[in-house]
C-alpha positions as CSV (number, residue, x, y, z in Angstrom):
1,X,32.8,35.7,19.6
2,X,29.9,34.2,21.4
3,X,29.5,30.5,20.7
4,X,26.4,28.4,21.4
5,X,26.6,24.9,23.0
6,X,24.1,23.4,20.5
7,X,23.0,24.4,17.0
8,X,19.8,26.5,16.9
9,X,17.6,24.0,15.0
10,X,18.2,21.2,17.5
11,X,17.9,23.3,20.7
12,X,14.3,22.2,21.3
13,X,15.4,18.6,21.6
14,X,17.4,19.3,24.7
15,X,14.5,21.1,26.2
16,X,12.1,18.2,25.3
17,X,14.2,15.8,27.4
18,X,13.8,17.9,30.5
19,X,10.0,18.6,30.1
20,X,7.6,15.8,31.2
21,X,3.9,16.4,31.1
22,X,1.6,14.9,33.7
23,X,-1.5,15.3,31.4
24,X,-2.5,12.1,29.7
25,X,-3.9,12.3,26.1
26,X,-7.5,11.5,25.6
27,X,-8.3,7.8,24.8
28,X,-8.9,7.1,21.1
29,X,-12.5,6.9,20.0
30,X,-13.9,3.5,19.3
31,X,-14.8,2.7,15.8
32,X,-18.5,2.2,15.1
33,X,-19.8,-0.9,13.4
34,X,-20.4,0.9,10.2
35,X,-16.8,2.2,10.1
36,X,-15.5,-1.4,10.7
37,X,-17.8,-2.8,8.0
38,X,-16.7,0.0,5.6
39,X,-13.0,-0.8,6.2
40,X,-13.7,-4.6,5.6
41,X,-15.6,-3.8,2.4
42,X,-12.9,-1.5,1.1
43,X,-10.2,-4.1,1.8
44,X,-12.3,-6.9,0.2
45,X,-12.9,-4.7,-2.9
46,X,-9.1,-4.0,-3.2
47,X,-8.3,-7.7,-2.9
48,X,-11.0,-8.7,-5.3
49,X,-9.7,-6.2,-7.9
50,X,-6.2,-7.5,-7.6
51,X,-7.3,-11.1,-8.0
52,X,-9.6,-10.2,-10.9
53,X,-6.8,-8.4,-12.7
54,X,-4.5,-11.3,-12.2
55,X,-7.2,-13.8,-13.5
56,X,-7.8,-11.6,-16.5
57,X,-4.1,-10.9,-17.2
58,X,-2.9,-14.5,-16.9
59,X,-4.0,-15.6,-20.4
60,X,-2.1,-12.6,-21.9
61,X,1.1,-13.7,-20.0
62,X,0.9,-17.4,-21.0
63,X,2.5,-18.7,-24.2
64,X,0.0,-20.0,-26.7
65,X,1.6,-22.7,-28.8
66,X,-1.6,-23.6,-30.7
67,X,-1.5,-20.4,-32.7
68,X,1.9,-21.3,-34.1
69,X,0.7,-24.7,-35.3
70,X,-2.4,-23.2,-36.9
71,X,-0.3,-20.7,-38.8
72,X,2.0,-23.4,-40.0
73,X,-0.9,-25.5,-41.2
74,X,-2.5,-22.6,-43.0
75,X,0.8,-21.9,-44.8
76,X,1.3,-25.5,-45.8
77,X,-2.2,-25.7,-47.4
78,X,-1.5,-23.0,-49.9
């Protein structure tokens, strides 16, 4: 039977090592001022949302010992 040197799905890798192009890719386009400002605004909005959710969520995560004493005082008065 005929046997290949390399498996078929990876045959293109061997060819890619031999092929070198002399054509340079085009330079990337420079971002405009509005695009840079938009990225900064988006990042600032995301950071502000995370900080705001942390500030709002912290009271729910903290233990409130004053509510236990209020309940015990109310039950003692009855």
